[in-house]
C-alpha positions in Angstrom: 88.0 -125.8 28.4 85.8 -126.2 31.4 87.2 -126.1 35.0 85.3 -126.5 38.1 85.4 -123.7 40.7 84.2 -123.3 44.3 81.3 -125.2 45.2 81.6 -127.4 42.2 80.3 -124.9 39.8 81.4 -125.2 36.1 83.8 -122.2 35.0 84.5 -121.6 31.4 88.2 -120.5 31.0 89.1 -118.6 27.8 92.2 -119.0 26.2 93.6 -115.8 24.1 95.1 -116.2 20.8 97.2 -113.3 19.4 95.8 -112.1 16.1 99.3 -111.3 15.1 99.9 -115.2 14.7 97.3 -115.2 11.9 94.7 -117.0 13.8 91.0 -116.0 14.3 89.9 -114.3 17.5 86.2 -114.3 18.6 85.6 -111.8 21.4 83.7 -109.0 22.4 84.7 -105.6 22.8 84.7 -104.1 26.3 84.0 -100.4 26.4 84.6 -98.4 29.8 81.9 -96.3 31.1 82.3 -92.6 32.3 85.8 -92.1 30.7 87.4 -88.8 31.0 90.1 -87.6 28.4 93.7 -86.9 29.5 93.5 -84.6 32.5 96.3 -82.1 31.4 95.2 -81.4 28.1 91.5 -82.4 27.9 92.0 -84.8 24.8 91.3 -88.4 24.8 94.2 -90.7 25.6 94.3 -93.4 22.7 96.9 -96.2 22.3 97.4 -99.0 20.0 99.5 -101.7 21.8 101.2 -104.0 19.3 104.3 -106.0 18.2 104.8 -104.1 14.9 103.0 -106.8 12.8 100.8 -106.0 9.8 97.6 -106.6 12.1 99.0 -104.0 14.6 99.7 -101.6 12.0 96.2 -102.2 10.5 94.5 -101.2 13.9 97.0 -98.3 14.1 95.6 -96.9 10.7 92.0 -97.8 11.3 92.3 -95.8 14.8 93.7 -92.8 13.1 91.1 -92.9 10.3 88.3 -93.1 13.1 89.8 -90.0 15.0 90.1 -88.2 11.8 86.4 -89.1 10.9 85.0 -87.9 14.2 87.2 -85.0 14.1 88.7 -85.5 17.6 91.4 -83.5 18.9 93.3 -86.7 20.0 96.7 -88.1 19.4 97.0 -91.9 18.6 100.0 -93.4 20.4 101.7 -96.7 19.1 103.1 -98.7 21.9 105.5 -101.4 20.8 107.5 -101.8 24.2 106.4 -105.1 25.6 107.0 -104.1 29.2 104.6 -101.3 28.7 102.0 -103.6 26.9 102.2 -106.4 29.6 101.3 -103.6 32.0 97.7 -103.2 30.6 97.4 -107.0 31.0 96.8 -107.5 27.5 97.5 -111.4 26.3 96.4 -110.7 22.7 97.4 -108.2 20.3 96.7 -105.8 18.8 94.9 -104.1 21.6 93.2 -100.5 21.7 93.3 -98.5 24.7 91.1 -95.5 25.5 92.0 -93.3 28.3 94.1 -96.0 30.1 91.3 -98.8 29.8 91.4 -101.8 27.1 88.5 -101.5 25.0 89.7 -104.3 22.6 92.3 -106.9 22.4 93.2 -109.6 19.7 91.1 -108.0 16.9 91.9 -105.8 14.2 88.8 -103.3 14.3 87.8 -101.7 11.2 87.6 -97.6 11.4 83.7 -97.8 12.0 84.2 -100.1 14.8 86.9 -97.9 16.5 84.6 -95.0 15.9 81.7 -97.0 17.7 84.0 -97.8 20.8 84.9 -93.9 20.9 81.3 -93.1 20.8 80.6 -95.4 23.6 83.4 -94.0 25.7 81.9 -90.6 25.4 83.7 -89.0 22.6 
């Protein structure tokens, strides 16, 4: 959908579609720069945000596999509380959060994709 913003410039409005609804989502993975681990434990803070559907569980399992493959000392937390999920500004689930930064939303990443995202985040 095209919108016209300030100065008449054409702006694109992206609509999010929840992959939990079974629809395909095309989107790029945003990866934070200069990410630090949990300040108290020194471990990466990794969360999967979801509603409990099969796609959300798939991302959770793929994330756990990636953490294991990388031999990271990290816990993967599964967050299903919708108030907490909304606090991240996520409009599409499942979502992957690394050190409180959303790195993927609306996609079921494969374990290799999660590994790449964690590498890019400095782990």
